[in-house]
C-alpha positions, 0 to 999 in steps of 0.5 A: 920662791917657787921650787926648780928642778935643774934637770928637764924632767918631762916624765911628770912628777914632784920637783926637788926644793933646794936649799943651798944659799948660793943656788937660792940667791941666784934663783931669787935674783932670776925671779926679780929680773923675770918681772921685767918685761922686756930687759935682756938676761944673761946667765952665766954658768959651766956646762951642766949647770942647768941654764936652759931650765933657768931660762924657761923658769924665768920665761914662766914667771915673766909677764910673757909666760902665756906666749911662746918660748923659743930656744936656739943653740948658737953654735949649731948654726951655720955661719952663712944661715945664722942670719936667716935662722935668726931674722928670717928671709924673703923669697928669692934672698939666696939660692933655694930660698923659694919662700919667705920664712920667718926666723926665730925672733919673729916666731918668738914675737910676744914671748921669749927667745933664748940664745944658748952659747951666746959667745959663739956667734960670729961678729957679723951676727952680733951686730945684728943682734945688737941692733935687734936688742937695742932697737926691737927690730929686725931685717929679714935677709933679702929685704929692704925694710925693717921688721918691728919685733917684741921678744924678751932675749935671754942669752947663756954662756959657759965662758966669760963674755967679759973676757972674750970682749977684752980679747976682741972676740965679742962686740962691747956694745952687745956685752954691755946690753946683755950684762946688765941683768946678769945671773951666775948659776953656781956648779955643783961643787959650790953647792954640794948641800943640793946634791942628796936633793938631786940624787933622790930626784934623778933616782926616783925619775930614772927608777921608772925608766929602768923598770924598778917596782920602786925607787932603791935607797941610796947607801950613806957611803955611796951618797957621801961619794957623790957629794965629794966627786968632782962633777966637772959637768955638774947636773948633766954628769950627775943625772947620767951617773945616777942613770948608769948605777941604776942600770948596773944595780939590776933591780937591787933594793940599795944603791952602793959603792959596789954598783960603781964599775971601773969606769966610775972609779972616781966615786970609789975613794978608799976611806982615809983615817979619821984625825984623832984630835977632831971633837964635835966642838971643833968641827962645828966651830970651824964649819960656823967660822968658815960657813962651809964644809970645804972651808972647815975642811981647810981650816982643820987641814983635813978633806971634806970626806973626813968631816962628813965621816966624822959628823955621821959617826958623832950622831947619836946612836952611831 
């Protein structure tokens, strides 16, 4: 499977190769869906998990890769103008519409149209989206005829469209059309094995921006704290935190917990004593049984940090 970066990197450089099984399963599923030329895809995931980057990745691995990719954040569209933005309008359709304008569907013809925060659009727009997805036709505002369009639609949401549909806020027919090909991007708390990879990637990227002669090393205690932090805003928050740490470190050769100021205090957790009855065999058995560090910690009655620290201290030469 191709390498994939969840943090938009317009500066060039190598892409990280993730190893989290949950993330790799999601990527494999997305790439299978990408091979289909026309089926809509729904990407689900919390804020900051990389849904826009995944949509671009799907486009790059699809038969439409040579055509355009258009991205629209639905929550930014004024409801009164959303139809015009998406489907275009003819001259004279409304006040100030002095000339015709092609909407996003028309400009994405032959390529991919990514609709982020799909749950934020009104039901009137949802009805028009349903027609466009189902029949490949749009009607520009002010026009009396349909226009054929060929755009593959990818949608994303950080909420539950299923719950929105059950609550009467999202059209059941549109949900049915969008949810057949569905990919869920796991949050960072479910793929902590990838955090060191993301950290190294972000350190290298931001070091250049911050004027470092070379990327600094990351202290093991800091890395452990980064792995255990909650990251409610996921990759976006981690990326911003690394940028901030590099600014605060002022060119240091190594990033440490000492560079975490008061507003990054959640990274400066006090060390807890290691449980005296833990042994390498018990820890390994618990990890194997639970399938994760978090699960093993619950089985053993300790926290994740304790197991990480125990593993480090149990390594030869420690």
